[in-house]
C-alpha positions as protocol buffer text, in pm:
chain_id: "A"
residue {
  index: 1
  type: MET
  ca { x: -2746 y: 5292 z: -454 }
}
residue {
  index: 2
  type: ALA
  ca { x: -2439 y: 5034 z: -507 }
}
residue {
  index: 3
  type: GLY
  ca { x: -2090 y: 5096 z: -453 }
}
residue {
  index: 4
  type: VAL
  ca { x: -2147 y: 5392 z: -220 }
}
residue {
  index: 5
  type: ASP
  ca { x: -1845 y: 5499 z: -28 }
}
residue {
  index: 6
  type: LEU
  ca { x: -1958 y: 5764 z: 181 }
}
residue {
  index: 7
  type: SER
  ca { x: -2274 y: 5895 z: 308 }
}
residue {
  index: 8
  type: ILE
  ca { x: -2272 y: 6311 z: 388 }
}
residue {
  index: 9
  type: VAL
  ca { x: -2531 y: 6389 z: 680 }
}
residue {
  index: 10
  type: ILE
  ca { x: -2593 y: 6766 z: 771 }
}
residue {
  index: 11
  type: VAL
  ca { x: -2861 y: 6808 z: 1043 }
}
residue {
  index: 12
  type: ASN
  ca { x: -2994 y: 7149 z: 1017 }
}
residue {
  index: 13
  type: TRP
  ca { x: -3208 y: 7401 z: 1203 }
}
residue {
  index: 14
  type: ASN
  ca { x: -3226 y: 7748 z: 1068 }
}
residue {
  index: 15
  type: THR
  ca { x: -2906 y: 7828 z: 970 }
}
residue {
  index: 16
  type: ARG
  ca { x: -3002 y: 7865 z: 601 }
}
residue {
  index: 17
  type: ALA
  ca { x: -2697 y: 8032 z: 511 }
}
residue {
  index: 18
  type: LEU
  ca { x: -2444 y: 7836 z: 685 }
}
residue {
  index: 19
  type: LEU
  ca { x: -2586 y: 7508 z: 533 }
}
residue {
  index: 20
  type: LEU
  ca { x: -2531 y: 7588 z: 148 }
}
residue {
  index: 21
  type: ASP
  ca { x: -2203 y: 7701 z: 223 }
}
residue {
  index: 22
  type: CYS
  ca { x: -2130 y: 7365 z: 369 }
}
residue {
  index: 23
  type: LEU
  ca { x: -2307 y: 7200 z: 92 }
}
residue {
  index: 24
  type: ALA
  ca { x: -2120 y: 7405 z: -152 }
}
residue {
  index: 25
  type: SER
  ca { x: -1748 y: 7261 z: 3 }
}
residue {
  index: 26
  type: VAL
  ca { x: -1903 y: 6943 z: -18 }
}
residue {
  index: 27
  type: TYR
  ca { x: -1975 y: 6949 z: -359 }
}
residue {
  index: 28
  type: HIS
  ca { x: -1682 y: 7125 z: -480 }
}
residue {
  index: 29
  type: THR
  ca { x: -1420 y: 6933 z: -259 }
}
residue {
  index: 30
  type: ILE
  ca { x: -1466 y: 6589 z: -255 }
}
residue {
  index: 31
  type: ARG
  ca { x: -1356 y: 6436 z: -623 }
}
residue {
  index: 32
  type: GLU
  ca { x: -1207 y: 6103 z: -526 }
}
residue {
  index: 33
  type: LEU
  ca { x: -1554 y: 5923 z: -377 }
}
residue {
  index: 34
  type: SER
  ca { x: -1887 y: 5819 z: -485 }
}
residue {
  index: 35
  type: PHE
  ca { x: -2099 y: 5982 z: -176 }
}
residue {
  index: 36
  type: GLU
  ca { x: -2494 y: 6070 z: -100 }
}
residue {
  index: 37
  type: VAL
  ca { x: -2598 y: 6375 z: 122 }
}
residue {
  index: 38
  type: PHE
  ca { x: -2841 y: 6404 z: 339 }
}
residue {
  index: 39
  type: VAL
  ca { x: -2992 y: 6670 z: 484 }
}
residue {
  index: 40
  type: VAL
  ca { x: -3230 y: 6648 z: 783 }
}
residue {
  index: 41
  type: ASP
  ca { x: -3402 y: 6953 z: 881 }
}
residue {
  index: 42
  type: ASN
  ca { x: -3575 y: 6995 z: 1226 }
}
residue {
  index: 43
  type: ALA
  ca { x: -3835 y: 7240 z: 1160 }
}
residue {
  index: 44
  type: SER
  ca { x: -3681 y: 7497 z: 1038 }
}
residue {
  index: 45
  type: THR
  ca { x: -3805 y: 7841 z: 950 }
}
residue {
  index: 46
  type: ASP
  ca { x: -3563 y: 8025 z: 716 }
}
residue {
  index: 47
  type: GLY
  ca { x: -3602 y: 7893 z: 419 }
}
residue {
  index: 48
  type: SER
  ca { x: -3350 y: 7617 z: 421 }
}
residue {
  index: 49
  type: VAL
  ca { x: -3548 y: 7333 z: 279 }
}
residue {
  index: 50
  type: ALA
  ca { x: -3652 y: 7524 z: -24 }
}
residue {
  index: 51
  type: ALA
  ca { x: -3305 y: 7677 z: -104 }
}
residue {
  index: 52
  type: VAL
  ca { x: -3183 y: 7328 z: -44 }
}
residue {
  index: 53
  type: ARG
  ca { x: -3402 y: 7175 z: -272 }
}
residue {
  index: 54
  type: GLN
  ca { x: -3333 y: 7469 z: -539 }
}
residue {
  index: 55
  type: GLU
  ca { x: -2953 y: 7463 z: -556 }
}
residue {
  index: 56
  type: TYR
  ca { x: -2873 y: 7126 z: -479 }
}
residue {
  index: 57
  type: PRO
  ca { x: -3176 y: 6883 z: -588 }
}
residue {
  index: 58
  type: GLN
  ca { x: -2920 y: 6565 z: -576 }
}
residue {
  index: 59
  type: ALA
  ca { x: -2916 y: 6565 z: -231 }
}
residue {
  index: 60
  type: VAL
  ca { x: -3197 y: 6358 z: -17 }
}
residue {
  index: 61
  type: VAL
  ca { x: -3369 y: 6596 z: 209 }
}
residue {
  index: 62
  type: ILE
  ca { x: -3555 y: 6499 z: 504 }
}
residue {
  index: 63
  type: GLU
  ca { x: -3793 y: 6756 z: 665 }
}
residue {
  index: 64
  type: ASN
  ca { x: -3903 y: 6690 z: 1035 }
}
residue {
  index: 65
  type: GLU
  ca { x: -4237 y: 6873 z: 1174 }
}
residue {
  index: 66
  type: ARG
  ca { x: -4051 y: 6962 z: 1496 }
}
residue {
  index: 67
  type: ASN
  ca { x: -3698 y: 7018 z: 1648 }
}
residue {
  index: 68
  type: LEU
  ca { x: -3619 y: 6615 z: 1703 }
}
residue {
  index: 69
  type: GLY
  ca { x: -3259 y: 6705 z: 1807 }
}
residue {
  index: 70
  type: PHE
  ca { x: -2933 y: 6608 z: 1678 }
}
residue {
  index: 71
  type: ALA
  ca { x: -2937 y: 6262 z: 1789 }
}
residue {
  index: 72
  type: ALA
  ca { x: -3249 y: 6162 z: 1652 }
}
residue {
  index: 73
  type: ALA
  ca { x: -3204 y: 6369 z: 1368 }
}
residue {
  index: 74
  type: ASN
  ca { x: -2916 y: 6255 z: 1253 }
}
residue {
  index: 75
  type: ASN
  ca { x: -3019 y: 5815 z: 1305 }
}
residue {
  index: 76
  type: GLN
  ca { x: -3298 y: 5902 z: 1058 }
}
residue {
  index: 77
  type: ALA
  ca { x: -3016 y: 5934 z: 789 }
}
residue {
  index: 78
  type: LEU
  ca { x: -2820 y: 5693 z: 916 }
}
residue {
  index: 79
  type: ARG
  ca { x: -3075 y: 5443 z: 904 }
}
residue {
  index: 80
  type: GLN
  ca { x: -3127 y: 5475 z: 504 }
}
residue {
  index: 81
  type: MET
  ca { x: -2737 y: 5518 z: 400 }
}
residue {
  index: 82
  type: ALA
  ca { x: -2570 y: 5300 z: 102 }
}
residue {
  index: 83
  type: GLY
  ca { x: -2201 y: 5427 z: 220 }
}
residue {
  index: 84
  type: ARG
  ca { x: -1989 y: 5200 z: 370 }
}
residue {
  index: 85
  type: TYR
  ca { x: -1917 y: 5517 z: 601 }
}
residue {
  index: 86
  type: ALA
  ca { x: -2058 y: 5833 z: 712 }
}
residue {
  index: 87
  type: LEU
  ca { x: -1944 y: 6191 z: 769 }
}
residue {
  index: 88
  type: LEU
  ca { x: -2186 y: 6358 z: 1023 }
}
residue {
  index: 89
  type: LEU
  ca { x: -2099 y: 6737 z: 939 }
}
residue {
  index: 90
  type: ASN
  ca { x: -2206 y: 7038 z: 1107 }
}
residue {
  index: 91
  type: THR
  ca { x: -2356 y: 7320 z: 909 }
}
residue {
  index: 92
  type: ASP
  ca { x: -2089 y: 7568 z: 1003 }
}
residue {
  index: 93
  type: ALA
  ca { x: -1836 y: 7334 z: 922 }
}
residue {
  index: 94
  type: VAL
  ca { x: -1635 y: 7441 z: 548 }
}
residue {
  index: 95
  type: LEU
  ca { x: -1453 y: 7134 z: 401 }
}
residue {
  index: 96
  type: THR
  ca { x: -1137 y: 7171 z: 237 }
}
residue {
  index: 97
  type: GLU
  ca { x: -1005 y: 7016 z: -27 }
}
residue {
  index: 98
  type: GLY
  ca { x: -930 y: 6654 z: -9 }
}
residue {
  index: 99
  type: ALA
  ca { x: -1031 y: 6658 z: 365 }
}
residue {
  index: 100
  type: VAL
  ca { x: -1278 y: 6374 z: 363 }
}
residue {
  index: 101
  type: GLU
  ca { x: -1012 y: 6161 z: 126 }
}
residue {
  index: 102
  type: LYS
  ca { x: -771 y: 6179 z: 349 }
}
residue {
  index: 103
  type: LEU
  ca { x: -1000 y: 6045 z: 661 }
}
residue {
  index: 104
  type: LEU
  ca { x: -1153 y: 5777 z: 455 }
}
residue {
  index: 105
  type: ARG
  ca { x: -807 y: 5679 z: 326 }
}
residue {
  index: 106
  type: PHE
  ca { x: -649 y: 5656 z: 683 }
}
residue {
  index: 107
  type: MET
  ca { x: -976 y: 5452 z: 797 }
}
residue {
  index: 108
  type: GLU
  ca { x: -962 y: 5217 z: 498 }
}
residue {
  index: 109
  type: SER
  ca { x: -626 y: 5112 z: 644 }
}
residue {
  index: 110
  type: HIS
  ca { x: -670 y: 5137 z: 957 }
}
residue {
  index: 111
  type: PRO
  ca { x: -958 y: 4846 z: 1049 }
}
residue {
  index: 112
  type: ARG
  ca { x: -1028 y: 4899 z: 1387 }
}
residue {
  index: 113
  type: VAL
  ca { x: -1081 y: 5276 z: 1354 }
}
residue {
  index: 114
  type: ALA
  ca { x: -1466 y: 5329 z: 1417 }
}
residue {
  index: 115
  type: MET
  ca { x: -1455 y: 5692 z: 1406 }
}
residue {
  index: 116
  type: GLY
  ca { x: -1211 y: 5986 z: 1266 }
}
residue {
  index: 117
  type: CYS
  ca { x: -1199 y: 6362 z: 1280 }
}
residue {
  index: 118
  type: GLY
  ca { x: -980 y: 6634 z: 1133 }
}
residue {
  index: 119
  type: GLN
  ca { x: -808 y: 6906 z: 1223 }
}
residue {
  index: 120
  type: LEU
  ca { x: -1080 y: 7217 z: 1277 }
}
residue {
  index: 121
  type: LEU
  ca { x: -1002 y: 7583 z: 1191 }
}
residue {
  index: 122
  type: ASN
  ca { x: -1084 y: 7911 z: 1265 }
}
residue {
  index: 123
  type: ALA
  ca { x: -1235 y: 8134 z: 991 }
}
residue {
  index: 124
  type: ASP
  ca { x: -903 y: 8272 z: 997 }
}
residue {
  index: 125
  type: GLY
  ca { x: -720 y: 7958 z: 973 }
}
residue {
  index: 126
  type: THR
  ca { x: -593 y: 7944 z: 1350 }
}
residue {
  index: 127
  type: LYS
  ca { x: -645 y: 7604 z: 1478 }
}
residue {
  index: 128
  type: GLN
  ca { x: -968 y: 7499 z: 1719 }
}
residue {
  index: 129
  type: ASN
  ca { x: -963 y: 7201 z: 1978 }
}
residue {
  index: 130
  type: SER
  ca { x: -1056 y: 6921 z: 1743 }
}
residue {
  index: 131
  type: ILE
  ca { x: -1030 y: 6637 z: 2000 }
}
residue {
  index: 132
  type: ALA
  ca { x: -1236 y: 6531 z: 2325 }
}
residue {
  index: 133
  type: ASN
  ca { x: -1151 y: 6373 z: 2629 }
}
residue {
  index: 134
  type: PHE
  ca { x: -1438 y: 6131 z: 2842 }
}
residue {
  index: 135
  type: PRO
  ca { x: -1589 y: 6341 z: 3161 }
}
residue {
  index: 136
  type: SER
  ca { x: -1413 y: 6219 z: 3450 }
}
residue {
  index: 137
  type: PHE
  ca { x: -1326 y: 6371 z: 3763 }
}
residue {
  index: 138
  type: LEU
  ca { x: -1026 y: 6481 z: 3652 }
}
residue {
  index: 139
  type: THR
  ca { x: -1156 y: 6721 z: 3379 }
}
residue {
  index: 140
  type: LEU
  ca { x: -1449 y: 6806 z: 3621 }
}
residue {
  index: 141
  type: LEU
  ca { x: -1211 y: 6928 z: 3870 }
}
residue {
  index: 142
  type: GLY
  ca { x: -983 y: 7074 z: 3688 }
}
residue {
  index: 143
  type: ASN
  ca { x: -942 y: 7332 z: 3397 }
}
residue {
  index: 144
  type: GLU
  ca { x: -918 y: 7155 z: 3060 }
}
residue {
  index: 145
  type: SER
  ca { x: -679 y: 7416 z: 2924 }
}
residue {
  index: 146
  type: VAL
  ca { x: -448 y: 7367 z: 3246 }
}
residue {
  index: 147
  type: LEU
  ca { x: -485 y: 6958 z: 3205 }
}
residue {
  index: 148
  type: ARG
  ca { x: -361 y: 6985 z: 2842 }
}
residue {
  index: 149
  type: ILE
  ca { x: -76 y: 7178 z: 2954 }
}
residue {
  index: 150
  type: LEU
  ca { x: 30 y: 6947 z: 3229 }
}
residue {
  index: 151
  type: TRP
  ca { x: -19 y: 6615 z: 3070 }
}
residue {
  index: 152
  type: PRO
  ca { x: -34 y: 6666 z: 2663 }
}
residue {
  index: 153
  type: LYS
  ca { x: -53 y: 6300 z: 2625 }
}
residue {
  index: 154
  type: ARG
  ca { x: -347 y: 6251 z: 2828 }
}
residue {
  index: 155
  type: PHE
  ca { x: -505 y: 6526 z: 2658 }
}
residue {
  index: 156
  type: PRO
  ca { x: -405 y: 6587 z: 2333 }
}
residue {
  index: 157
  type: SER
  ca { x: -512 y: 6963 z: 2193 }
}
residue {
  index: 158
  type: LYS
  ca { x: -432 y: 7211 z: 1948 }
}
residue {
  index: 159
  type: ARG
  ca { x: -158 y: 7343 z: 2159 }
}
residue {
  index: 160
  type: ARG
  ca { x: 99 y: 7043 z: 2020 }
}
residue {
  index: 161
  type: GLU
  ca { x: 148 y: 7010 z: 1635 }
}
residue {
  index: 162
  type: TYR
  ca { x: 96 y: 6640 z: 1512 }
}
residue {
  index: 163
  type: ALA
  ca { x: 299 y: 6491 z: 1246 }
}
residue {
  index: 164
  type: ALA
  ca { x: 77 y: 6185 z: 1241 }
}
residue {
  index: 165
  type: PRO
  ca { x: -240 y: 6058 z: 1329 }
}
residue {
  index: 166
  type: ILE
  ca { x: -291 y: 6012 z: 1665 }
}
residue {
  index: 167
  type: PRO
  ca { x: -586 y: 5769 z: 1905 }
}
residue {
  index: 168
  type: VAL
  ca { x: -801 y: 5957 z: 2077 }
}
residue {
  index: 169
  type: GLU
  ca { x: -1074 y: 5918 z: 2293 }
}
residue {
  index: 170
  type: SER
  ca { x: -1353 y: 6119 z: 2122 }
}
residue {
  index: 171
  type: CYS
  ca { x: -1341 y: 6365 z: 1866 }
}
residue {
  index: 172
  type: ILE
  ca { x: -1534 y: 6662 z: 1840 }
}
residue {
  index: 173
  type: GLY
  ca { x: -1832 y: 6634 z: 1631 }
}
residue {
  index: 174
  type: ALA
  ca { x: -1811 y: 6892 z: 1398 }
}
residue {
  index: 175
  type: CYS
  ca { x: -1706 y: 6677 z: 1125 }
}
residue {
  index: 176
  type: LEU
  ca { x: -1715 y: 6325 z: 1216 }
}
residue {
  index: 177
  type: MET
  ca { x: -1645 y: 6002 z: 1011 }
}
residue {
  index: 178
  type: VAL
  ca { x: -1804 y: 5704 z: 1090 }
}
residue {
  index: 179
  type: ARG
  ca { x: -1763 y: 5358 z: 995 }
}
residue {
  index: 180
  type: LYS
  ca { x: -2083 y: 5142 z: 889 }
}
residue {
  index: 181
  type: ALA
  ca { x: -1929 y: 4807 z: 1040 }
}
residue {
  index: 182
  type: ALA
  ca { x: -1888 y: 4967 z: 1368 }
}
residue {
  index: 183
  type: MET
  ca { x: -2278 y: 5147 z: 1373 }
}
residue {
  index: 184
  type: ASP
  ca { x: -2381 y: 4780 z: 1313 }
}
residue {
  index: 185
  type: ALA
  ca { x: -2217 y: 4655 z: 1594 }
}
residue {
  index: 186
  type: VAL
  ca { x: -2262 y: 4934 z: 1873 }
}
residue {
  index: 187
  type: GLY
  ca { x: -2567 y: 5098 z: 1761 }
}
residue {
  index: 188
  type: LEU
  ca { x: -2641 y: 5409 z: 1613 }
}
residue {
  index: 189
  type: LEU
  ca { x: -2678 y: 5766 z: 1818 }
}
residue {
  index: 190
  type: ASP
  ca { x: -2825 y: 5772 z: 2184 }
}
residue {
  index: 191
  type: GLU
  ca { x: -3153 y: 5993 z: 2106 }
}
residue {
  index: 192
  type: ARG
  ca { x: -3156 y: 6070 z: 2472 }
}
residue {
  index: 193
  type: TYR
  ca { x: -2911 y: 6355 z: 2403 }
}
residue {
  index: 194
  type: PHE
  ca { x: -3082 y: 6604 z: 2229 }
}
residue {
  index: 195
  type: PHE
  ca { x: -2799 y: 6828 z: 2164 }
}
residue {
  index: 196
  type: PHE
  ca { x: -2414 y: 6805 z: 2319 }
}
residue {
  index: 197
  type: MET
  ca { x: -2241 y: 6465 z: 2383 }
}
residue {
  index: 198
  type: GLU
  ca { x: -2379 y: 6275 z: 2158 }
}
residue {
  index: 199
  type: GLU
  ca { x: -2039 y: 6188 z: 1950 }
}
residue {
  index: 200
  type: THR
  ca { x: -1882 y: 6179 z: 2310 }
}
residue {
  index: 201
  type: ASP
  ca { x: -2175 y: 5876 z: 2390 }
}
residue {
  index: 202
  type: TRP
  ca { x: -2104 y: 5723 z: 2078 }
}
residue {
  index: 203
  type: ALA
  ca { x: -1737 y: 5720 z: 2087 }
}
residue {
  index: 204
  type: ARG
  ca { x: -1732 y: 5579 z: 2458 }
}
residue {
  index: 205
  type: ALA
  ca { x: -1983 y: 5289 z: 2303 }
}
residue {
  index: 206
  type: MET
  ca { x: -1718 y: 5187 z: 2030 }
}
residue {
  index: 207
  type: LYS
  ca { x: -1431 y: 5215 z: 2259 }
}
residue {
  index: 208
  type: GLU
  ca { x: -1646 y: 4983 z: 2498 }
}
residue {
  index: 209
  type: ALA
  ca { x: -1672 y: 4706 z: 2250 }
}
residue {
  index: 210
  type: GLY
  ca { x: -1296 y: 4708 z: 2127 }
}
residue {
  index: 211
  type: TRP
  ca { x: -1269 y: 4988 z: 1826 }
}
residue {
  index: 212
  type: GLU
  ca { x: -1085 y: 5337 z: 1820 }
}
residue {
  index: 213
  type: SER
  ca { x: -1154 y: 5686 z: 1738 }
}
residue {
  index: 214
  type: TRP
  ca { x: -847 y: 5867 z: 1601 }
}
residue {
  index: 215
  type: PHE
  ca { x: -764 y: 6202 z: 1481 }
}
residue {
  index: 216
  type: VAL
  ca { x: -583 y: 6266 z: 1129 }
}
residue {
  index: 217
  type: PRO
  ca { x: -427 y: 6665 z: 1162 }
}
residue {
  index: 218
  type: ASP
  ca { x: -426 y: 6635 z: 778 }
}
residue {
  index: 219
  type: ALA
  ca { x: -719 y: 6633 z: 701 }
}
residue {
  index: 220
  type: ARG
  ca { x: -811 y: 7010 z: 776 }
}
residue {
  index: 221
  type: ILE
  ca { x: -1231 y: 7155 z: 842 }
}
residue {
  index: 222
  type: TYR
  ca { x: -1313 y: 7519 z: 912 }
}
residue {
  index: 223
  type: HIS
  ca { x: -1533 y: 7528 z: 1164 }
}
residue {
  index: 224
  type: LEU
  ca { x: -1753 y: 7876 z: 1263 }
}
residue {
  index: 225
  type: GLN
  ca { x: -1736 y: 7745 z: 1606 }
}
residue {
  index: 226
  type: GLY
  ca { x: -2075 y: 7756 z: 1766 }
}
residue {
  index: 227
  type: GLN
  ca { x: -2257 y: 7912 z: 1493 }
}
residue {
  index: 228
  type: SER
  ca { x: -2497 y: 7600 z: 1412 }
}
residue {
  index: 229
  type: ALA
  ca { x: -2577 y: 7572 z: 1801 }
}
residue {
  index: 230
  type: GLY
  ca { x: -2586 y: 7941 z: 1940 }
}
residue {
  index: 231
  type: ASP
  ca { x: -2420 y: 8026 z: 2238 }
}
residue {
  index: 232
  type: ASN
  ca { x: -2709 y: 8156 z: 2532 }
}
residue {
  index: 233
  type: ILE
  ca { x: -2784 y: 8026 z: 2846 }
}
residue {
  index: 234
  type: GLU
  ca { x: -3033 y: 7767 z: 2741 }
}
residue {
  index: 235
  type: ALA
  ca { x: -2759 y: 7649 z: 2528 }
}
residue {
  index: 236
  type: ARG
  ca { x: -2559 y: 7574 z: 2807 }
}
residue {
  index: 237
  type: LYS
  ca { x: -2820 y: 7445 z: 3048 }
}
residue {
  index: 238
  type: MET
  ca { x: -2852 y: 7186 z: 2733 }
}
residue {
  index: 239
  type: PHE
  ca { x: -2483 y: 7082 z: 2772 }
}
residue {
  index: 240
  type: TYR
  ca { x: -2515 y: 7061 z: 3148 }
}
residue {
  index: 241
  type: ARG
  ca { x: -2821 y: 6807 z: 3053 }
}
residue {
  index: 242
  type: SER
  ca { x: -2620 y: 6635 z: 2824 }
}
residue {
  index: 243
  type: ARG
  ca { x: -2343 y: 6593 z: 3032 }
}
residue {
  index: 244
  type: TYR
  ca { x: -2555 y: 6456 z: 3328 }
}
residue {
  index: 245
  type: GLN
  ca { x: -2728 y: 6215 z: 3079 }
}
residue {
  index: 246
  type: TYR
  ca { x: -2368 y: 6060 z: 2991 }
}
residue {
  index: 247
  type: LEU
  ca { x: -2258 y: 6077 z: 3341 }
}
residue {
  index: 248
  type: ARG
  ca { x: -2594 y: 5881 z: 3447 }
}
residue {
  index: 249
  type: LYS
  ca { x: -2512 y: 5633 z: 3179 }
}
residue {
  index: 250
  type: TRP
  ca { x: -2174 y: 5557 z: 3236 }
}
residue {
  index: 251
  type: HIS
  ca { x: -2081 y: 5636 z: 3610 }
}
residue {
  index: 252
  type: GLY
  ca { x: -2429 y: 5532 z: 3767 }
}
residue {
  index: 253
  type: ASN
  ca { x: -2470 y: 5680 z: 4080 }
}
residue {
  index: 254
  type: LEU
  ca { x: -2187 y: 5891 z: 4091 }
}
residue {
  index: 255
  type: ILE
  ca { x: -2334 y: 6149 z: 3892 }
}
residue {
  index: 256
  type: TYR
  ca { x: -2454 y: 6338 z: 4238 }
}
residue {
  index: 257
  type: LEU
  ca { x: -2109 y: 6366 z: 4327 }
}
residue {
  index: 258
  type: PHE
  ca { x: -2023 y: 6476 z: 3972 }
}
residue {
  index: 259
  type: GLY
  ca { x: -2337 y: 6727 z: 4019 }
}
residue {
  index: 260
  type: LEU
  ca { x: -2203 y: 6891 z: 4336 }
}
residue {
  index: 261
  type: ILE
  ca { x: -1909 y: 6953 z: 4170 }
}
residue {
  index: 262
  type: VAL
  ca { x: -2033 y: 7123 z: 3906 }
}
residue {
  index: 263
  type: VAL
  ca { x: -2257 y: 7330 z: 4156 }
}
residue {
  index: 264
  type: ILE
  ca { x: -1955 y: 7430 z: 4379 }
}
residue {
  index: 265
  type: ARG
  ca { x: -1751 y: 7548 z: 4054 }
}
residue {
  index: 266
  type: LEU
  ca { x: -2058 y: 7756 z: 3950 }
}
residue {
  index: 267
  type: LEU
  ca { x: -2104 y: 7901 z: 4278 }
}
residue {
  index: 268
  type: VAL
  ca { x: -1708 y: 7961 z: 4291 }
}
residue {
  index: 269
  type: ASN
  ca { x: -1718 y: 8139 z: 3955 }
}
residue {
  index: 270
  type: MET
  ca { x: -2031 y: 8350 z: 4073 }
}
residue {
  index: 271
  type: MET
  ca { x: -1856 y: 8501 z: 4370 }
}
residue {
  index: 272
  type: LEU
  ca { x: -1573 y: 8558 z: 4185 }
}
residue {
  index: 273
  type: ASN
  ca { x: -1760 y: 8741 z: 3922 }
}
residue {
  index: 274
  type: GLY
  ca { x: -1940 y: 8935 z: 4194 }
}
residue {
  index: 275
  type: VAL
  ca { x: -1663 y: 9050 z: 4339 }
}
residue {
  index: 276
  type: GLY
  ca { x: -1528 y: 9160 z: 3980 }
}
residue {
  index: 277
  type: VAL
  ca { x: -1894 y: 9368 z: 3915 }
}
residue {
  index: 278
  type: LEU
  ca { x: -1835 y: 9509 z: 4245 }
}
residue {
  index: 279
  type: LEU
  ca { x: -1476 y: 9635 z: 4207 }
}
residue {
  index: 280
  type: SER
  ca { x: -1560 y: 9789 z: 3902 }
}
residue {
  index: 281
  type: VAL
  ca { x: -1880 y: 9945 z: 4023 }
}
residue {
  index: 282
  type: GLY
  ca { x: -2082 y: 9750 z: 3777 }
}
residue {
  index: 283
  type: MET
  ca { x: -1910 y: 9927 z: 3478 }
}
residue {
  index: 284
  type: HIS
  ca { x: -1741 y: 9614 z: 3332 }
}
residue {
  index: 285
  type: GLN
  ca { x: -1984 y: 9454 z: 3117 }
}
residue {
  index: 286
  type: GLU
  ca { x: -1857 y: 9116 z: 3040 }
}
residue {
  index: 287
  type: SER
  ca { x: -1807 y: 9082 z: 3459 }
}
residue {
  index: 288
  type: ARG
  ca { x: -2214 y: 9141 z: 3463 }
}
residue {
  index: 289
  type: ARG
  ca { x: -2286 y: 8895 z: 3185 }
}
residue {
  index: 290
  type: ARG
  ca { x: -2095 y: 8619 z: 3342 }
}
residue {
  index: 291
  type: LEU
  ca { x: -2234 y: 8717 z: 3687 }
}
residue {
  index: 292
  type: TRP
  ca { x: -2559 y: 8678 z: 3556 }
}
residue {
  index: 293
  type: ARG
  ca { x: -2475 y: 8338 z: 3374 }
}
residue {
  index: 294
  type: TYR
  ca { x: -2378 y: 8160 z: 3676 }
}
residue {
  index: 295
  type: ALA
  ca { x: -2638 y: 8296 z: 3849 }
}
residue {
  index: 296
  type: SER
  ca { x: -2860 y: 8157 z: 3629 }
}
residue {
  index: 297
  type: LEU
  ca { x: -2667 y: 7793 z: 3610 }
}
residue {
  index: 298
  type: LEU
  ca { x: -2705 y: 7754 z: 3943 }
}
residue {
  index: 299
  type: GLY
  ca { x: -3052 y: 7860 z: 4013 }
}
residue {
  index: 300
  type: TRP
  ca { x: -3132 y: 7625 z: 3747 }
}
residue {
  index: 301
  type: HIS
  ca { x: -2972 y: 7338 z: 3925 }
}
residue {
  index: 302
  type: PHE
  ca { x: -3109 y: 7414 z: 4238 }
}
residue {
  index: 303
  type: SER
  ca { x: -3439 y: 7375 z: 4097 }
}
residue {
  index: 304
  type: GLY
  ca { x: -3405 y: 7037 z: 3970 }
}
residue {
  index: 305
  type: CYS
  ca { x: -3247 y: 7105 z: 3592 }
}
residue {
  index: 306
  type: VAL
  ca { x: -3550 y: 7157 z: 3511 }
}
């Protein structure tokens, strides 16, 4: 397809209703750009593929026989894209009017920007954190919410109002615009990541190659946070596994020190929640839930993270 501004890539796994709402927002809000849409389905069993083909026949559907994970599924579409930019979009994201155009216009006027993201919003319009920092000793040792209060310039967040775009280390990948020229220079997503940390790793690779990532606050996107990924113990294990993959790649043997810090933090949290359970005589349900979660994650670490 000649002269395409934007290739939109949406990876889906059993989120049919969210996917259809996401696609509706794409076709209803993007008015000034030429674009193509790829839906990459990771072996859903909820009728997602049939629904997309019926309601949005113009979208290109890539149907996988098994769940390949986020990075590999995105790469399937990125290898076929015709646009000058790609927009990686989670199924639980809903675009607002003009958001995509604002991101693309900013990147057009800043040729060294490889990645751009907008302000993510909860369903009620309140802000979510849209910016990510690279994992480091400081982020592992400290509470990220506290770090954002103490060093707001080093750790930008939803706590501040930004009147203009700012440079960031990385972006939350729910709605992420990426320049094709930067992909050609650095390569696609690292497929060793199944889910989580892919965009952080990509941003790190872009930065090492001299590219930049920016946050564009007036581009606004609703994000029904976590609904496309799930929020359970297996998802937490997947997150830790991906973070260790990142640390091994970018920090080498220091991963063992990072791992020790994580285990100590999990142990402290488990003990504190254990005290809470004892003091409430087991009546506080949230404390019991957190205690079980920390104990499970500790057991998983001591078993070798397998």
